[in-house]
C-alpha positions as CSV (number, residue, x, y, z in Angstrom):
1,M,194.2,261.1,135.0
2,N,191.0,261.1,137.0
3,M,192.3,261.2,140.6
4,P,189.6,261.0,143.3
5,G,189.4,263.8,145.7
6,L,190.2,263.6,149.4
7,R,186.6,262.9,150.4
8,E,186.3,260.0,148.0
9,L,189.7,258.6,149.0
10,A,188.7,258.7,152.7
11,A,185.5,256.8,151.9
12,T,187.3,254.1,149.9
13,L,189.8,253.7,152.8
14,S,187.0,253.5,155.3
15,S,185.1,250.9,153.3
16,G,188.1,248.8,152.6
17,Q,188.1,249.3,148.9
18,T,191.7,250.4,149.1
19,T,194.5,250.7,151.6
20,S,196.9,253.4,152.6
21,L,199.8,251.2,151.4
22,R,198.2,250.9,148.0
23,L,197.8,254.7,147.7
24,V,201.4,255.2,148.7
25,E,202.7,252.6,146.3
26,Q,200.6,254.2,143.5
27,A,202.0,257.6,144.3
28,E,205.6,256.2,144.3
29,E,205.0,254.5,140.9
30,R,203.7,257.7,139.4
31,A,206.3,259.9,141.0
32,H,209.0,257.6,139.6
33,G,207.8,258.5,136.1
34,S,207.6,262.2,136.8
35,R,210.2,264.9,135.9
36,S,211.5,267.4,138.4
37,V,208.3,267.5,140.4
38,F,209.8,266.7,143.8
39,T,213.0,268.0,145.5
40,S,212.7,265.0,147.9
41,I,210.4,262.1,148.5
42,N,209.8,260.7,152.0
43,P,211.3,257.2,152.1
44,G,209.5,256.0,155.2
45,L,205.8,256.2,154.1
46,A,205.3,252.5,153.5
47,S,205.8,251.6,157.1
48,L,203.5,254.5,158.3
49,A,200.9,253.4,155.7
50,K,201.0,249.7,157.0
51,A,200.6,250.9,160.6
52,I,197.5,252.9,159.6
53,D,196.1,249.9,157.6
54,R,196.5,247.6,160.6
55,A,194.8,250.1,162.9
56,R,191.9,250.4,160.4
57,E,191.6,246.6,160.1
58,K,191.3,246.4,163.9
59,S,188.6,249.2,163.8
60,Q,190.8,251.4,165.9
61,P,189.7,255.1,165.9
62,L,191.4,257.0,163.1
63,P,190.8,260.5,161.6
64,P,188.9,260.2,158.3
65,L,191.9,261.3,156.2
66,A,194.4,259.0,157.8
67,G,196.7,257.3,155.3
68,I,196.2,259.6,152.3
69,P,199.4,261.0,150.8
70,I,199.7,264.7,150.0
71,A,202.6,266.8,148.9
72,L,204.1,270.0,150.4
73,K,205.9,272.8,148.7
74,D,209.5,273.1,149.7
75,L,209.0,276.2,151.8
76,F,206.9,274.6,154.6
77,N,208.8,273.5,157.7
78,I,208.4,269.8,158.3
79,R,209.9,268.4,161.5
80,N,213.3,266.7,161.0
81,E,213.6,268.0,157.4
82,L,215.5,270.8,155.7
83,T,213.5,273.7,154.2
84,L,215.4,274.7,151.1
85,A,212.7,276.7,149.3
86,G,213.9,275.4,145.9
87,S,217.4,276.7,146.4
88,I,220.9,275.4,146.8
89,V,222.3,278.3,148.8
90,R,220.0,277.4,151.7
91,K,222.0,274.2,152.1
92,R,224.7,276.4,153.8
93,Y,222.2,277.6,156.4
94,A,219.3,275.2,156.9
95,Q,219.1,272.8,159.8
96,P,216.5,270.1,160.4
97,E,213.3,271.7,161.6
98,A,212.3,271.0,165.2
99,T,208.6,271.4,164.5
100,D,206.0,271.5,161.7
101,A,204.8,274.8,160.3
102,D,201.5,275.8,162.0
103,V,199.4,275.0,158.9
104,V,201.2,271.6,158.5
105,S,200.7,270.4,162.1
106,P,196.9,269.8,161.8
107,L,197.4,267.9,158.6
108,R,199.8,265.6,160.3
109,A,197.4,265.2,163.2
110,A,194.7,264.4,160.6
111,G,196.7,261.4,159.5
112,L,197.7,262.7,156.1
113,L,201.0,261.3,154.9
114,F,203.6,263.8,153.6
115,F,204.7,262.1,150.4
116,G,207.4,264.6,149.4
117,R,208.6,268.2,149.0
118,T,207.6,269.7,145.7
119,N,209.8,271.7,143.4
120,M,209.2,275.4,143.1
121,S,210.5,278.7,141.7
122,E,213.6,279.4,143.8
123,F,212.4,281.2,147.0
124,A,208.9,281.5,145.4
125,F,210.1,284.5,143.4
126,S,208.5,283.9,139.9
127,G,205.2,283.1,138.3
128,I,206.7,280.9,135.6
129,G,207.9,278.0,137.7
130,K,211.4,277.5,136.3
131,N,214.2,276.2,138.5
132,P,217.8,275.8,137.3
133,H,218.8,273.8,140.4
134,Y,216.3,271.0,140.5
135,G,215.0,271.1,136.9
136,T,211.7,272.5,135.7
137,P,208.5,270.3,135.9
138,L,206.5,270.6,132.7
139,S,202.9,271.6,132.4
140,I,200.6,268.6,132.1
141,W,199.6,269.9,128.7
142,D,201.6,269.5,125.4
143,R,204.6,267.8,126.9
144,E,206.0,267.4,123.4
145,T,206.6,271.1,123.1
146,G,207.5,271.5,126.8
147,R,205.6,274.2,128.5
148,L,206.0,276.2,131.7
149,P,204.2,274.8,134.7
150,G,203.4,278.1,136.3
151,G,204.9,279.3,139.5
152,S,205.9,279.5,142.1
153,S,204.1,276.3,143.3
154,S,205.0,274.4,140.2
155,G,205.7,271.0,141.6
156,S,202.6,271.0,143.8
157,A,200.3,271.6,140.8
158,V,202.0,269.1,138.5
159,A,202.0,266.5,141.3
160,V,198.2,266.9,141.5
161,A,197.7,267.0,137.7
162,E,199.8,263.9,137.2
163,G,197.7,262.0,139.8
164,I,200.6,261.4,142.1
165,V,198.6,263.0,145.0
166,A,195.0,264.3,145.2
167,A,196.1,267.5,147.0
168,A,199.2,269.6,147.8
169,L,200.1,272.7,149.6
170,G,201.4,275.8,147.9
171,S,201.8,279.5,148.7
172,D,200.5,282.5,146.9
173,T,202.1,286.0,147.1
174,A,201.0,287.2,143.6
175,G,199.5,284.2,142.1
176,S,201.7,281.3,143.0
177,C,198.9,278.8,143.7
178,R,196.5,280.0,141.0
179,I,198.9,280.3,138.0
180,P,200.2,276.7,138.2
181,A,196.7,275.5,139.0
182,A,195.5,277.2,135.8
183,F,198.4,275.9,133.7
184,N,197.8,272.3,134.8
185,G,194.0,272.0,134.9
186,V,193.5,271.8,138.7
187,V,192.1,273.9,141.5
188,G,194.2,276.5,143.3
189,V,193.3,278.8,146.2
190,K,194.7,282.1,147.5
191,P,193.2,282.5,151.0
192,S,192.6,285.9,152.5
193,F,195.8,287.3,154.0
194,G,195.7,286.6,157.7
195,R,193.5,283.5,157.4
196,M,196.4,281.2,157.7
197,S,199.4,281.3,160.1
198,L,202.7,282.1,158.3
199,N,204.7,280.6,161.2
200,G,207.1,278.0,159.9
201,I,206.9,279.0,156.2
202,F,209.9,280.4,154.5
203,P,208.9,284.0,153.7
204,L,208.8,285.9,150.5
205,S,206.6,288.8,151.5
206,P,205.4,289.0,155.1
207,T,202.6,291.3,154.1
208,L,201.4,289.3,151.1
209,D,202.2,285.6,151.6
210,A,199.3,283.2,151.9
211,P,199.6,279.4,152.1
212,G,196.9,277.7,150.1
213,P,195.8,274.3,148.9
214,I,196.0,272.9,145.3
215,A,193.9,269.9,144.5
216,V,191.8,267.9,142.0
217,D,188.6,269.7,143.1
218,V,187.2,272.5,145.2
219,D,186.0,270.2,147.9
220,S,189.5,268.8,148.6
221,C,190.8,272.4,148.8
222,F,188.0,273.2,151.3
223,I,188.8,270.3,153.5
224,L,192.5,271.3,153.7
225,D,191.5,274.9,154.3
226,Q,189.3,274.0,157.2
227,L,192.1,272.0,158.8
228,M,194.8,274.6,158.1
229,C,192.9,277.5,159.8
230,A,191.5,275.3,162.6
231,Q,187.8,275.5,161.6
232,V,187.7,271.8,162.2
233,K,189.7,269.5,164.4
234,P,191.9,266.9,162.8
235,D,189.8,263.9,164.0
236,D,186.4,265.5,163.3
237,R,184.2,264.3,160.5
238,L,185.1,265.9,157.2
239,P,183.5,269.3,156.9
240,V,180.6,269.6,154.3
241,L,180.8,272.2,151.6
242,M,177.4,273.3,150.5
243,A,177.3,274.7,147.0
244,A,175.7,278.1,146.5
245,D,172.4,278.5,144.6
246,T,173.3,279.5,141.1
247,T,170.0,281.4,140.6
248,K,170.9,283.7,143.5
249,L,174.5,284.5,142.5
250,K,175.7,287.8,141.1
251,L,179.1,287.7,139.5
252,V,180.9,290.7,137.9
253,I,183.3,290.6,135.0
254,P,185.4,293.7,135.5
255,E,186.0,295.9,132.4
256,A,189.6,296.4,133.1
257,R,193.1,295.3,131.9
258,V,192.5,291.8,133.3
259,M,190.1,291.2,130.4
260,Q,192.5,292.5,127.7
261,D,195.3,290.9,125.7
262,L,194.0,287.4,126.3
263,D,195.2,284.4,124.3
264,D,192.5,283.2,121.9
265,E,192.2,279.9,123.8
266,V,191.7,281.8,127.1
267,Q,189.1,284.1,125.6
268,V,187.1,281.2,124.0
269,A,187.2,279.0,127.2
270,F,186.3,281.9,129.5
271,E,183.3,283.1,127.4
272,H,182.1,279.5,127.0
273,A,182.1,279.1,130.8
274,V,180.3,282.5,131.2
275,E,177.6,281.2,128.8
276,I,177.1,278.0,130.8
277,L,176.9,279.9,134.0
278,R,174.3,282.3,132.6
279,N,172.2,279.4,131.3
280,A,172.3,278.0,134.9
281,G,170.7,281.2,136.2
282,V,173.8,283.1,137.4
283,K,173.5,286.8,137.0
284,I,176.6,288.1,135.3
285,Q,177.3,291.7,134.5
286,R,180.3,293.6,133.0
287,T,181.2,296.7,135.0
288,A,184.1,299.1,134.9
289,M,186.5,298.6,137.8
290,P,189.4,301.0,137.4
291,V,190.8,299.9,140.8
292,L,192.0,296.7,139.3
293,D,194.1,298.6,136.8
294,H,195.5,300.6,139.7
295,C,196.4,297.3,141.5
296,D,198.2,296.1,138.3
297,D,200.1,299.4,138.0
298,F,201.1,299.3,141.6
299,F,202.3,295.7,141.3
300,R,204.4,296.5,138.3
301,E,205.8,299.9,139.3
302,R,205.9,300.0,143.1
303,P,205.7,296.4,144.4
304,V,206.1,296.0,148.2
305,V,207.8,292.6,147.8
306,I,211.2,293.7,146.4
307,Q,212.4,295.4,149.6
308,E,210.9,292.8,151.9
309,V,212.6,290.0,150.1
310,W,215.9,291.9,149.9
311,L,215.9,292.5,153.7
312,H,215.3,288.8,154.3
313,H,218.0,287.7,151.9
314,R,220.6,290.5,152.3
315,E,223.2,288.4,154.0
316,M,222.9,285.5,151.6
317,L,222.8,287.8,148.5
318,E,226.0,289.6,149.6
319,Q,227.9,286.4,150.2
320,H,226.5,283.9,147.7
321,L,224.7,285.7,144.9
322,D,226.4,283.4,142.4
323,E,224.5,280.5,143.9
324,Y,221.1,282.0,143.2
325,D,219.0,281.5,140.0
326,P,220.1,284.7,138.2
327,F,216.5,285.5,137.3
328,V,215.7,285.5,141.0
329,G,218.8,286.9,142.6
330,Q,219.2,289.9,140.4
331,R,215.6,291.0,141.0
332,M,216.0,290.5,144.8
333,A,219.2,292.5,144.8
334,A,217.2,295.5,143.4
335,G,215.6,295.8,146.7
336,A,218.7,297.5,148.1
337,G,217.8,300.6,146.2
338,I,214.4,301.1,147.9
339,S,214.6,303.2,151.0
340,A,212.6,302.7,154.2
341,T,210.8,305.9,153.5
342,E,209.8,304.8,150.0
343,Q,208.7,301.4,151.4
344,Q,206.4,303.0,154.0
345,S,205.0,305.1,151.2
346,R,204.2,301.9,149.2
347,Y,202.5,300.4,152.3
348,R,200.3,303.4,152.7
349,E,199.4,303.4,149.0
350,R,198.5,299.8,149.1
351,L,196.2,300.4,152.1
352,E,194.5,303.1,150.0
353,L,194.1,300.6,147.1
354,V,192.5,298.0,149.4
355,A,190.0,300.6,150.8
356,A,189.2,301.7,147.2
357,F,188.6,298.1,146.1
358,N,186.4,297.4,149.1
359,R,184.3,300.4,148.4
360,Q,183.8,299.5,144.7
361,F,183.1,295.9,145.5
362,E,180.5,296.8,148.1
363,F,178.9,299.3,145.7
364,L,178.5,296.5,143.1
365,Q,176.7,294.2,145.6
366,A,178.4,291.3,143.8
367,D,179.1,287.9,145.3
368,A,182.4,287.7,143.5
369,L,184.4,288.9,140.6
370,L,185.0,286.7,137.6
371,Y,187.9,286.8,135.2
372,P,190.6,284.5,133.7
373,S,193.2,283.4,136.2
374,V,196.0,284.0,133.6
375,A,195.9,285.9,130.3
376,C,197.7,283.1,128.4
377,I,197.9,279.4,128.1
378,P,201.2,277.8,129.3
379,P,204.0,279.4,127.3
380,A,206.7,277.2,125.9
381,L,209.9,276.9,128.1
382,A,211.8,278.2,125.0
383,E,210.1,281.5,125.3
384,T,212.0,282.2,128.5
385,D,215.5,281.4,127.3
386,D,216.1,285.1,126.8
387,E,216.1,286.9,130.2
388,D,214.3,290.0,128.9
389,N,211.6,287.9,127.4
390,A,211.4,285.8,130.6
391,R,210.6,289.0,132.5
392,R,207.8,289.8,130.0
393,V,206.4,286.3,130.2
394,N,206.6,286.4,134.0
395,L,204.7,289.7,134.3
396,R,202.0,288.5,131.8
397,C,201.5,285.3,133.9
398,L,201.2,287.3,137.1
399,R,199.1,290.2,135.8
400,N,195.6,288.9,136.6
401,T,196.3,287.0,139.8
402,A,198.4,289.7,141.4
403,T,195.5,292.1,141.4
404,V,193.9,290.0,144.2
405,N,196.9,290.1,146.4
406,Y,197.2,293.8,146.0
407,F,193.5,294.4,146.9
408,D,194.1,292.0,149.8
409,G,191.3,289.5,148.7
410,C,190.8,285.8,148.4
411,A,190.5,283.9,145.1
412,I,190.0,280.4,143.7
413,S,191.1,279.3,140.2
414,L,189.0,276.6,138.5
415,P,189.7,274.8,135.2
416,C,187.2,275.9,132.6
417,H,188.6,274.5,129.3
418,Q,187.2,271.6,127.4
419,P,188.9,268.1,127.7
420,G,192.0,267.9,125.5
421,D,192.2,271.7,125.0
422,A,194.9,273.9,126.5
423,P,194.4,274.4,130.2
424,V,192.6,277.7,131.1
425,G,191.7,278.9,134.6
426,L,188.6,280.8,135.6
427,M,189.2,282.9,138.7
428,L,186.6,283.9,141.3
429,S,187.7,286.5,143.8
430,A,186.2,288.7,146.6
431,C,187.3,290.9,149.4
432,N,189.3,289.8,152.4
433,G,187.4,287.6,154.8
434,S,185.0,286.2,152.1
435,D,186.7,282.8,152.0
436,E,183.8,280.6,153.2
437,K,181.4,282.2,150.9
438,L,183.8,282.0,148.0
439,Y,184.2,278.3,148.5
440,R,180.4,277.8,148.2
441,I,180.4,279.9,145.1
442,A,183.3,277.9,143.6
443,A,181.6,274.7,144.4
444,A,178.5,275.8,142.5
445,V,180.5,277.0,139.5
446,E,182.5,273.8,139.4
447,K,179.4,271.7,139.5
448,T,177.7,273.8,136.8
449,L,180.7,273.7,134.5
450,H,181.1,269.9,134.8
451,A,177.5,269.1,134.6
């Protein structure tokens, strides 16, 4: 479904070609035919949309995005709503929120309508996107087989892919925006840690969490990014994203584990995209980057998340472990075995990894790294029926994306497959603080691949 981006929707609203009510009704119709994409849908949007339409008809001043529905992952606080984070155990504790999350507040001020809360891996703690409590939304591709949506921002990516909304918010701790984006043929962004406020977001890892946009195109992600980190004011004109000059770009494909053990479909789609970029004048070189393998080893063997999530969930785990998704709760409980001394050692080692990456990246004088977002196409749900196999599938899904979180960078996943083929994501990444530049690079890559 060719859903317009936020900029095009804003233009059609401004010109009178459509109305906010029509957009809301279309979203409701499409959501009605969806499966397990939302944990709740806002019942009061029609009246809000009508009020915005009346104001627009009277030429009253409105922000450019006013009246466009978007979706929010079920871990963002929204005033007067419960934040359950894809769980049922939180129903024992959650109270209606008094205020919006910091990154949500400017979106409301911009007039965006919050269509619903999207389904997710319980407490954002898996890369596959399954949820036993609210059902598992299917990847947009090969619905007959029934394939994993990617996690943890599963519902957000599927809501965009199904054309229910043009954009949604997710969060990314080890790949949770980029994996579902890759598995559903949309764009997903992992901002630099620290770029976005975490206030009002149910935490997984306070040292790794990064709220990010998922949308039909890079430009829509950029617009949300600029609002979320207060680079533009909610009633400003929409920010303009200038694509980088492809003839001046240098991208590096790392010779590391991230390029190994790829599904054939991933290998073919990625190499085809590389060829297109080279033909457009992009300088692409393959260079050894052992630091990425060190990031992968660290993520697998000494992750910082386990103890952090255990500390946050300790009380609920002790009293209500039986109400957790077993795949989630049992891994969280393992954090009890990690001492404070060991955790501090892991933090120090991670800082060393970040410094090592930054040195290697600076030495390469590259604009960005380029490798597949995920090593595989969306696995069948049946592959995760066995818990041991589910762990293997989960780690394989997370392998490439998690490297970026552990070198503390920023990344954007773009679809690079041919229409009708299995969805494949191409990931651009760079060091912390390179977000604005990375958006310009991603815009150029997107334009080139879709030319």
